[in-house]
Backbone as a printed PyTorch tensor [residue, N CA C, xyz], in Angstrom:
tensor([[[174.0430,  26.9610, -55.0140],
         [173.8160,  28.2940, -55.7010],
         [173.7660,  28.2310, -56.9810]],

        [[172.8440,  29.2570, -57.7080],
         [172.4060,  29.3450, -58.9600],
         [173.8840,  29.8660, -59.6960]],

        [[174.2350,  29.3100, -60.8230],
         [175.4580,  29.6240, -61.2090],
         [175.1540,  31.0830, -62.2140]],

        [[175.9400,  32.0830, -62.0440],
         [175.8750,  33.2820, -62.5890],
         [174.4980,  34.1450, -61.9960]],

        [[174.1130,  33.6220, -60.7580],
         [172.9740,  34.3930, -59.9390],
         [173.5050,  36.0720, -59.6760]],

        [[174.5050,  35.9280, -59.1220],
         [175.0400,  37.4700, -58.8360],
         [175.2700,  38.2390, -60.2970]],

        [[175.4270,  37.9910, -61.2490],
         [175.4650,  38.6310, -62.5160],
         [174.2390,  39.0140, -63.0620]],

        [[173.2040,  38.1170, -62.8630],
         [171.8130,  38.5900, -63.1970],
         [171.2530,  39.3150, -62.1130]],

        [[171.7960,  39.7050, -60.9600],
         [171.2770,  40.3890, -59.8470],
         [170.2900,  39.6250, -59.1210]],

        [[170.2970,  38.4410, -59.1170],
         [169.4160,  37.3890, -58.4470],
         [170.1860,  37.0320, -57.0250]],

        [[169.3130,  36.9020, -56.1730],
         [170.0840,  36.4650, -54.8180],
         [170.9400,  35.2590, -55.0050]],

        [[172.1230,  35.0570, -54.3300],
         [173.1060,  34.1790, -54.5040],
         [172.6120,  32.9260, -53.6430]],

        [[171.7060,  32.9910, -52.7520],
         [171.2640,  31.9830, -51.9420],
         [169.6680,  31.8880, -51.9180]],

        [[169.4880,  30.8890, -52.3650],
         [167.9320,  30.4520, -52.4730],
         [167.1290,  30.6130, -51.5860]],

        [[167.7660,  30.5820, -50.1600],
         [167.2920,  30.6450, -48.8020],
         [166.3890,  32.2540, -48.8370]],

        [[167.0420,  33.1400, -49.2230],
         [166.6610,  34.5010, -49.2970],
         [165.3190,  34.4380, -50.0670]],

        [[165.0410,  33.8030, -51.1880],
         [163.8950,  34.0370, -51.8440],
         [162.7560,  32.9760, -50.9920]],

        [[163.2490,  32.0130, -50.5160],
         [162.0620,  31.1670, -49.7160],
         [161.8920,  32.0620, -48.4230]],

        [[162.7540,  32.8580, -47.8570],
         [162.5890,  33.6550, -46.7260],
         [161.4740,  34.6210, -46.9900]],

        [[161.7350,  35.2860, -48.0910],
         [160.7190,  36.2040, -48.7600],
         [159.4160,  35.8170, -48.9390]],

        [[159.2520,  34.8860, -49.5060],
         [158.0800,  34.2370, -49.7030],
         [157.2880,  33.7100, -48.5240]],

        [[158.0990,  33.1480, -47.6260],
         [157.6980,  32.7510, -46.4260],
         [156.7750,  33.6000, -45.5120]],

        [[157.7010,  34.7440, -45.3970],
         [157.3890,  35.9690, -44.4810],
         [156.3530,  36.6230, -45.1880]],

        [[156.3000,  36.7730, -46.4210],
         [155.0520,  37.4970, -47.4890],
         [153.7340,  36.5530, -46.9170]],

        [[154.0940,  35.3880, -47.0220],
         [152.5170,  34.4390, -46.6700],
         [152.1850,  34.7490, -45.4000]],

        [[153.3670,  34.6780, -44.2090],
         [152.7900,  34.9730, -42.8840],
         [152.2590,  36.2410, -42.7120]],

        [[152.8280,  37.1090, -43.2140],
         [152.5000,  38.5930, -42.8220],
         [151.1850,  38.9360, -43.3010]],

        [[150.9300,  38.6940, -44.6470],
         [149.6570,  38.8700, -45.3440],
         [148.4670,  38.1390, -44.4690]],

        [[148.9450,  36.8090, -44.1220],
         [147.9160,  35.9510, -43.5360],
         [147.3680,  36.4670, -42.3530]],

        [[148.5990,  37.2120, -41.5290],
         [148.1470,  37.7860, -40.1130],
         [147.3220,  38.9670, -40.5020]],

        [[147.9210,  39.8830, -41.4320],
         [146.8670,  40.7400, -41.4650],
         [145.5630,  40.8800, -41.8910]],

        [[145.2160,  39.7580, -42.6740],
         [144.1390,  39.3150, -43.2070],
         [143.2420,  38.8310, -41.6170]],

        [[143.8060,  37.8940, -40.9040],
         [143.2330,  37.5020, -39.8730],
         [142.8970,  38.5300, -38.7790]],

        [[143.7410,  39.5000, -38.4550],
         [143.5730,  40.6770, -37.6220],
         [142.1740,  41.4400, -37.9720]],

        [[142.5250,  41.7340, -39.3260],
         [141.1660,  42.4900, -39.9740],
         [140.0500,  41.8110, -39.9570]],

        [[139.6860,  40.4880, -40.1170],
         [138.5410,  39.7800, -40.0510],
         [138.0110,  39.8970, -38.4560]],

        [[139.0050,  39.7160, -37.5930],
         [138.5180,  40.0090, -36.0090],
         [138.2010,  41.3890, -35.8310]],

        [[139.0550,  42.3310, -36.2130],
         [138.6220,  43.7270, -35.7060],
         [137.5480,  44.2880, -36.7380]],

        [[137.5060,  44.0740, -37.7560],
         [136.6970,  44.5010, -38.8580],
         [136.8760,  45.4840, -39.9130]],

        [[136.0300,  45.6950, -40.8360],
         [136.4940,  46.3580, -42.1240],
         [136.7820,  47.8540, -41.7060]],

        [[136.6170,  48.3270, -40.4540],
         [137.1540,  49.7830, -40.1740],
         [138.5530,  49.8520, -40.0640]],

        [[139.2310,  48.6680, -39.9980],
         [140.6640,  48.8860, -39.9250],
         [141.0870,  49.7250, -40.9150]],

        [[140.8280,  49.5190, -42.3250],
         [141.3380,  50.3110, -43.2470],
         [140.5990,  51.4200, -43.7370]],

        [[139.5960,  52.0300, -43.0040],
         [138.6610,  53.0620, -43.4660],
         [139.6120,  54.2700, -43.4420]],

        [[139.1100,  55.4040, -44.0230],
         [139.6020,  56.7730, -44.1430],
         [138.7160,  57.6720, -43.3480]],

        [[138.0350,  57.1620, -42.2310],
         [136.8820,  58.1190, -41.6820],
         [137.7340,  59.0930, -40.9430]],

        [[138.6680,  59.1160, -40.3280],
         [139.3790,  60.0080, -39.5860],
         [140.7260,  60.0240, -40.0500]],

        [[141.5970,  61.0600, -39.5990],
         [142.8900,  61.4220, -40.0580],
         [143.8150,  60.2640, -39.2700]],

        [[143.2830,  59.8780, -38.0040],
         [144.2180,  58.4940, -37.2660],
         [143.8480,  57.2030, -38.0190]],

        [[142.6370,  57.0610, -38.5740],
         [142.4240,  55.9140, -39.4200],
         [143.5140,  55.8740, -40.6070]],

        [[143.6460,  57.0760, -41.0440],
         [144.4450,  57.0160, -42.4910],
         [146.0340,  56.7690, -41.9070]],

        [[146.4220,  57.2630, -40.7870],
         [147.7030,  57.1620, -40.3190],
         [147.8990,  55.6310, -40.0420]],

        [[146.7850,  54.9340, -39.3970],
         [146.8540,  53.6760, -38.9840],
         [147.1530,  52.6890, -40.3580]],

        [[146.3040,  52.9670, -41.2570],
         [146.6120,  52.3740, -42.5270],
         [148.0660,  52.6750, -43.1720]],

        [[148.4860,  53.5980, -43.0340],
         [150.0570,  53.9010, -43.4940],
         [151.1530,  53.1280, -42.6370]],

        [[150.8170,  53.0440, -41.2500],
         [151.6650,  52.4180, -40.5350],
         [151.8130,  51.0370, -40.7050]],

        [[150.3660,  50.5250, -40.8690],
         [150.0990,  49.1660, -41.0630],
         [150.9410,  48.5430, -42.2350]],

        [[150.7700,  49.4690, -43.3810],
         [151.5740,  48.9240, -44.7390],
         [153.1050,  49.0370, -44.5220]],

        [[153.5340,  49.9240, -43.4770],
         [154.9410,  50.1460, -43.4020],
         [155.6960,  48.8850, -42.5760]],

        [[154.6800,  48.5920, -41.6910],
         [154.9630,  47.4920, -40.8400],
         [154.8840,  46.2100, -41.7650]],

        [[153.9370,  46.0950, -42.4530],
         [153.8170,  44.8370, -43.3010],
         [155.0260,  44.6210, -44.1700]],

        [[155.5810,  45.7230, -44.7940],
         [156.7650,  45.7920, -45.3140],
         [158.1120,  45.2280, -44.8300]],

        [[158.0650,  45.7260, -43.5060],
         [159.1630,  45.5340, -42.5560],
         [159.0540,  44.0160, -42.2240]],

        [[157.7830,  43.5320, -42.0900],
         [157.8710,  41.8760, -41.5160],
         [158.1040,  41.2110, -42.8220]],

        [[157.7630,  41.5870, -43.9180],
         [157.8060,  40.5680, -45.3630],
         [159.3920,  40.7190, -45.6820]],

        [[160.3010,  41.5200, -44.9400],
         [161.5260,  41.6730, -45.5200],
         [162.5940,  41.6520, -44.1300]],

        [[162.0390,  41.1390, -43.2340],
         [162.7890,  41.1240, -41.9750],
         [164.0320,  39.7310, -42.1540]],

        [[165.0600,  40.3410, -41.5960],
         [166.1090,  39.1620, -41.7060],
         [166.2900,  38.4650, -40.5060]],

        [[165.4850,  38.4570, -39.4880],
         [165.4030,  37.8360, -38.3420],
         [163.7900,  37.3710, -37.8620]],

        [[163.8610,  36.3800, -37.2200],
         [162.4860,  35.9460, -36.6500],
         [162.2030,  37.1220, -35.4790]],

        [[163.1350,  37.5690, -34.5670],
         [163.0120,  38.6030, -33.7920],
         [162.4980,  39.9100, -34.4540]],

        [[162.9560,  40.4180, -35.6080],
         [162.3090,  41.5170, -36.3190],
         [160.9740,  41.2410, -36.9970]],

        [[160.6140,  40.0200, -37.1900],
         [159.3390,  39.4260, -37.8770],
         [158.4550,  39.6200, -36.7230]],

        [[158.5370,  38.9010, -35.8390],
         [157.6460,  39.1900, -34.7870],
         [157.4650,  40.4670, -34.2170]],

        [[158.4010,  41.3250, -33.9100],
         [158.1170,  42.4110, -33.5110],
         [157.1480,  43.2360, -34.6330]],

        [[157.4350,  43.1270, -35.7540],
         [156.6070,  43.8890, -36.7360],
         [155.1700,  43.5290, -36.8200]],

        [[154.7640,  42.0410, -36.8850],
         [153.5240,  41.5160, -36.6180],
         [152.6710,  41.8960, -35.3530]],

        [[153.6490,  41.7370, -34.2910],
         [152.8470,  42.4840, -32.9000],
         [152.6090,  43.7430, -32.9590]],

        [[153.2670,  44.7050, -33.5910],
         [153.1220,  45.9100, -33.8400],
         [151.8880,  46.3450, -34.5510]],

        [[151.6280,  45.4690, -35.4990],
         [150.5520,  45.6830, -36.4280],
         [149.3630,  45.2960, -35.6850]],

        [[149.4170,  44.3100, -35.0560],
         [148.2380,  43.8880, -34.0560],
         [147.8360,  45.1550, -33.1320]],

        [[149.0320,  45.4720, -32.2560],
         [148.8460,  46.6430, -31.1510],
         [148.2380,  47.8270, -32.0330]],

        [[148.7350,  48.3080, -33.1760],
         [148.0030,  49.4390, -33.6870],
         [146.5720,  49.4000, -34.1900]],

        [[146.3380,  48.1620, -34.8670],
         [144.9620,  48.0590, -35.0840],
         [144.3030,  48.0140, -33.9190]],

        [[144.4840,  47.2310, -32.7070],
         [143.7770,  47.1290, -31.6000],
         [143.6350,  48.5770, -30.8320]],

        [[144.6780,  49.2560, -30.9770],
         [144.4780,  50.8230, -30.5690],
         [143.5410,  51.4860, -31.3920]],

        [[143.5470,  51.2880, -32.6070],
         [142.5110,  51.9800, -33.3600],
         [140.9970,  51.7160, -33.1530]],

        [[140.8680,  50.1970, -32.9010],
         [139.8380,  49.7930, -32.5720],
         [139.2340,  50.3250, -31.1870]],

        [[140.0340,  50.4740, -30.1750],
         [139.6320,  51.0300, -28.8560],
         [139.2670,  52.5050, -28.8710]],

        [[140.3750,  53.1780, -29.8500],
         [140.0420,  54.5740, -29.8320],
         [138.4620,  54.9690, -30.7140]],

        [[138.2580,  53.9460, -31.7370],
         [136.9910,  54.1770, -32.5940],
         [135.7220,  53.8200, -31.2770]],

        [[135.7780,  52.9970, -30.6480],
         [134.9030,  52.8900, -29.5240],
         [134.8940,  53.7760, -28.6600]],

        [[135.8620,  54.3660, -28.0470],
         [135.8650,  55.6910, -27.4180],
         [135.2920,  56.8680, -27.9780]],

        [[135.6300,  57.0140, -29.1850],
         [134.7510,  58.1690, -29.9860],
         [133.5270,  57.9110, -29.9050]],

        [[133.1440,  56.9390, -30.3760],
         [131.6440,  56.3270, -30.4420],
         [130.8930,  56.5040, -28.9890]],

        [[131.4750,  56.5120, -27.8060],
         [130.8500,  56.2440, -26.6610],
         [131.2210,  57.4080, -25.8760]],

        [[131.9140,  58.3900, -26.1600],
         [132.0470,  59.5700, -25.3440],
         [132.2590,  61.0060, -26.3280]],

        [[131.4660,  61.8930, -26.1710],
         [131.5070,  63.1680, -26.6440],
         [132.8170,  63.7840, -26.6280]],

        [[133.4530,  63.6750, -25.2690],
         [134.5990,  64.3450, -25.2390],
         [135.9600,  63.8110, -25.7750]],

        [[135.6990,  62.5730, -25.9200],
         [136.8270,  61.7170, -26.6230],
         [136.8130,  62.1090, -28.1540]],

        [[135.5060,  62.3400, -28.5160],
         [135.3310,  62.5100, -29.8690],
         [135.9200,  63.8800, -30.4020]],

        [[135.3850,  64.8170, -29.5340],
         [135.8180,  66.3350, -29.7220],
         [137.7320,  66.3740, -29.4120]],

        [[138.0610,  65.5270, -28.7950],
         [139.4740,  65.5130, -28.6050],
         [140.1630,  65.3130, -29.8980]],

        [[139.8380,  63.7630, -30.4340],
         [140.4020,  63.0940, -31.3190],
         [140.0640,  63.3430, -32.7000]],

        [[138.8290,  64.1440, -32.9220],
         [138.5200,  64.2520, -34.3070],
         [138.4830,  65.8790, -34.6420]],

        [[138.7290,  66.2860, -35.6410],
         [138.4030,  67.6460, -36.4310],
         [137.0630,  67.3150, -37.0320]],

        [[136.4040,  68.7790, -37.0620],
         [135.1470,  68.8300, -37.7360],
         [135.3130,  69.0080, -39.2060]],

        [[134.6010,  68.6110, -40.1420],
         [134.8790,  69.0090, -41.4350],
         [134.5280,  70.5560, -41.5630]],

        [[135.1970,  71.2230, -42.6310],
         [135.0580,  72.4870, -42.7970],
         [134.4300,  73.1660, -44.2780]],

        [[133.5200,  73.8170, -44.1060],
         [132.8580,  74.3420, -45.2870],
         [133.8470,  75.3520, -46.0720]],

        [[134.1710,  75.0900, -47.2070],
         [134.8180,  75.8590, -48.1380],
         [134.0690,  76.8750, -49.0620]],

        [[133.1100,  76.2650, -49.3630],
         [132.2010,  76.9510, -50.3470],
         [130.7090,  76.8510, -50.0490]],

        [[130.0420,  78.0400, -50.4440],
         [128.6210,  77.6820, -50.0980],
         [127.8130,  78.4960, -51.2410]],

        [[126.8710,  77.8030, -51.7300],
         [126.1920,  78.6140, -52.8690],
         [126.8840,  79.1600, -54.0430]],

        [[128.0270,  78.4210, -54.3850],
         [128.9610,  78.8930, -55.6770],
         [129.6540,  79.9720, -55.0980]],

        [[130.0460,  80.2690, -53.9010],
         [130.8730,  81.3900, -53.2930],
         [131.9390,  80.7530, -52.4640]],

        [[133.1930,  81.2810, -52.6370],
         [134.0100,  80.7610, -51.5860],
         [133.8940,  81.5000, -50.3030]],

        [[134.3240,  80.6180, -49.0890],
         [134.2030,  81.2550, -47.8860],
         [135.9430,  81.5290, -47.4340]],

        [[136.2270,  82.7760, -47.9900],
         [137.6280,  83.3270, -47.7100],
         [138.2070,  82.9220, -46.3770]],

        [[137.7760,  82.9180, -45.2120],
         [138.2520,  82.5920, -44.0990],
         [138.4930,  81.0550, -43.7760]],

        [[137.7050,  80.3670, -44.3690],
         [138.0390,  79.0300, -44.4880],
         [138.9670,  78.5120, -45.2250]],

        [[138.9220,  79.0030, -46.3990],
         [139.8930,  78.7680, -47.3730],
         [141.5390,  79.0910, -46.9070]],

        [[141.6180,  80.5020, -46.4180],
         [142.8840,  80.9480, -45.8290],
         [143.2970,  79.7410, -44.6140]],

        [[142.4050,  79.6160, -43.6870],
         [142.7490,  78.9280, -42.3760],
         [143.0970,  77.3130, -42.8260]],

        [[142.2580,  76.8190, -43.7270],
         [142.8290,  75.2630, -44.1440],
         [143.7810,  75.3280, -45.2220]],

        [[144.3230,  76.4980, -45.7390],
         [145.2830,  76.4970, -46.7160],
         [145.0920,  75.6870, -48.0270]],

        [[143.8780,  75.6600, -48.3430],
         [143.3390,  75.1230, -49.3800],
         [143.0740,  76.1470, -50.6480]],

        [[143.8970,  75.7630, -51.5980],
         [143.9770,  76.7210, -53.0070],
         [142.5960,  76.5450, -53.7290]],

        [[142.2090,  77.7110, -54.1510],
         [140.9430,  77.4370, -55.1910],
         [141.3440,  76.7390, -56.2450]],

        [[142.4160,  76.5680, -56.8450],
         [142.7540,  75.7140, -57.6080],
         [142.5550,  74.2010, -57.6180]],

        [[142.6650,  73.9690, -56.0860],
         [142.5110,  72.6930, -55.8380],
         [140.7760,  72.1870, -55.5940]],

        [[140.2250,  73.5520, -55.4010],
         [138.8020,  73.2920, -55.3090],
         [138.0540,  73.1680, -56.4760]],

        [[138.6910,  73.8370, -57.4740],
         [138.3500,  73.8300, -59.0270],
         [138.3840,  72.3800, -59.4540]],

        [[139.6380,  71.9350, -59.0600],
         [139.7910,  70.5140, -59.5360],
         [138.9950,  69.5310, -59.3040]],

        [[138.4640,  69.8360, -57.9390],
         [137.3590,  68.7640, -57.3630],
         [135.9690,  69.2020, -57.7930]],

        [[135.7860,  70.4420, -58.3600],
         [134.5230,  70.6160, -58.9520],
         [134.5640,  69.8790, -60.3750]],

        [[135.3150,  70.0260, -60.9670],
         [135.5520,  69.3640, -62.2860],
         [135.3220,  67.8590, -62.2490]],

        [[135.9470,  67.2120, -61.2650],
         [136.0690,  65.8290, -60.9610],
         [134.6890,  65.5130, -60.8140]],

        [[133.8850,  66.1560, -59.7920],
         [132.3560,  65.9790, -59.6150],
         [131.5820,  66.2250, -60.6860]],

        [[131.9310,  66.8860, -61.9500],
         [131.1380,  67.0320, -63.0520],
         [130.3450,  68.2630, -62.9430]],

        [[130.8080,  69.4210, -62.1200],
         [130.1890,  70.4290, -62.1560],
         [130.1910,  71.2720, -63.2660]],

        [[129.0910,  71.8090, -63.7450],
         [129.2140,  72.7320, -65.1370],
         [129.0750,  73.9200, -64.6800]],

        [[128.4640,  74.6720, -63.6710],
         [128.6010,  75.8600, -63.2630],
         [128.6340,  76.1390, -61.7420]],

        [[129.0390,  77.2830, -61.3090],
         [129.4380,  77.4960, -60.0080],
         [128.0380,  77.6800, -59.3960]],

        [[127.0890,  78.0130, -59.8930],
         [125.9360,  78.6320, -59.5000],
         [124.9910,  77.1340, -59.1040]],

        [[125.5060,  75.9620, -59.1610],
         [125.0110,  74.7970, -59.1860],
         [125.5070,  74.1130, -57.7910]],

        [[126.6530,  74.5910, -57.2230],
         [127.2700,  74.1410, -56.1010],
         [126.8030,  74.7380, -54.7400]],

        [[126.2930,  73.5290, -54.2000],
         [125.5200,  74.1610, -52.8520],
         [126.6500,  73.9260, -51.8280]],

        [[127.4600,  73.1970, -51.7590],
         [128.4660,  73.0600, -50.8760],
         [129.5870,  72.4930, -51.1780]],

        [[130.9920,  72.7890, -50.6900],
         [132.1990,  72.1680, -50.7250],
         [132.7500,  72.1740, -49.5270]],

        [[132.9000,  70.8200, -49.1640],
         [133.6530,  70.6220, -47.6950],
         [134.6950,  69.7960, -47.7900]],

        [[135.6230,  70.3830, -46.8250],
         [136.9420,  69.6330, -46.3470],
         [136.6110,  68.8370, -45.3730]],

        [[136.8280,  67.3830, -45.9020],
         [136.4960,  66.2540, -44.7510],
         [137.6910,  66.3520, -43.8320]],

        [[137.1950,  65.5110, -42.4730],
         [138.2680,  65.2560, -41.7260],
         [139.2630,  64.5120, -41.9850]],

        [[139.2250,  63.8240, -43.2100],
         [140.2210,  62.7710, -43.8770],
         [141.3040,  63.7320, -44.8320]],

        [[140.9080,  64.9210, -45.2500],
         [141.5950,  65.8950, -46.1170],
         [140.8400,  65.7290, -47.5650]],

        [[139.9930,  64.8210, -47.7570],
         [139.1720,  64.8220, -49.0190],
         [138.2040,  65.8490, -48.8350]],

        [[137.9990,  66.4180, -50.3400],
         [136.9860,  67.4610, -50.6810],
         [135.7510,  66.8420, -50.9660]],

        [[134.6160,  67.1770, -50.6620],
         [133.3150,  66.7270, -50.8390],
         [132.5150,  67.7810, -51.5980]],

        [[131.9920,  67.4820, -52.7590],
         [131.3870,  68.6750, -53.6110],
         [129.7430,  68.1000, -53.4700]],

        [[129.0670,  69.0450, -53.2090],
         [127.6720,  68.9280, -53.3140],
         [126.9380,  69.8780, -54.3680]],

        [[126.3290,  69.3870, -55.2940],
         [125.8120,  70.2400, -56.3540],
         [124.3640,  69.8150, -56.7870]],

        [[123.6500,  70.7990, -57.1650],
         [122.2920,  70.3060, -57.7090],
         [121.3570,  71.7450, -57.3530]],

        [[120.1850,  71.2420, -57.0040],
         [119.0710,  72.4450, -57.0400],
         [119.0420,  72.8690, -55.3790]],

        [[119.2330,  71.9700, -54.5070],
         [119.3340,  72.3170, -53.0160],
         [119.8000,  70.9330, -52.4800]],

        [[120.2640,  71.3110, -51.1970],
         [121.0200,  70.6490, -50.2390],
         [120.4080,  70.4990, -49.0760]],

        [[120.1600,  68.9370, -48.5810],
         [119.5400,  68.6910, -47.3380],
         [120.3660,  69.2920, -46.2560]],

        [[120.0420,  70.1860, -45.1690],
         [120.5940,  70.8860, -44.4750],
         [121.3330,  69.5580, -43.3550]],

        [[120.8240,  68.5380, -43.3900],
         [121.3780,  67.3920, -42.4160],
         [122.3960,  67.0700, -42.8600]],

        [[122.9010,  67.0480, -44.2770],
         [124.1370,  66.7350, -44.9130],
         [125.1720,  67.4990, -44.4160]],

        [[124.8330,  68.6660, -43.7250],
         [125.9820,  69.7750, -43.4310],
         [126.1220,  69.6150, -41.8160]],

        [[125.1430,  68.9540, -41.4670],
         [125.3500,  68.7650, -39.5710],
         [126.7110,  68.5610, -39.2410]],

        [[127.3180,  69.3580, -38.3220],
         [128.7300,  69.1530, -37.7070],
         [129.8420,  69.8530, -38.5220]],

        [[129.4000,  70.4210, -39.6740],
         [130.3790,  70.9860, -40.5070],
         [130.7680,  72.4820, -40.1860]],

        [[131.9170,  72.7270, -39.7720],
         [132.1400,  74.2370, -39.2160],
         [132.0730,  75.0630, -40.5270]],

        [[131.7760,  76.2910, -40.2410],
         [131.7510,  77.2090, -41.1880],
         [132.5170,  78.4640, -41.0810]],

        [[133.4100,  78.1060, -40.3030],
         [134.7670,  79.0930, -39.9990],
         [135.7310,  78.3210, -39.9970]],

        [[137.0890,  78.8040, -39.9420],
         [138.3220,  78.2040, -39.6080],
         [138.5880,  77.9440, -38.1790]],

        [[139.6470,  77.1300, -37.8910],
         [139.9560,  76.6380, -36.6160],
         [140.1160,  77.4780, -35.5580]]])
């Protein structure tokens, strides 16, 4: 035991530090291996489910690295594998079935078109004009008249399309009214 360790707020037992380092290495190694196996989609934000998967994986990674027993560690890393595998299966289902896609995904929503807010969409999405203005500034919009479209994406991000014109293909699948 280190003398004065408890006074300095350090662990009284060196095995706590060793365990934390070992479990961190094993946990990160597991996540890297499974992401290499499943693919880069693992941590994308293409859908709300992808975002939830990323958050859950981070939480489980923290659980695994701070586990006080091998049982808890194994449970956390198996859960990481299960969640990422489920995400992969759902992504495959969305890609191969229109019904699955319609069930699992929201369509993006048009909030602004040609410099004008779409009041119904703004109300149904509960997005404030101030939030849209912040995104317009972020996108270096200098005048509202140059805004072709503002889209609330399925991930909750807001996309701003500005310039002289917008290719309508960019707005395919975007809802023009609320839910």
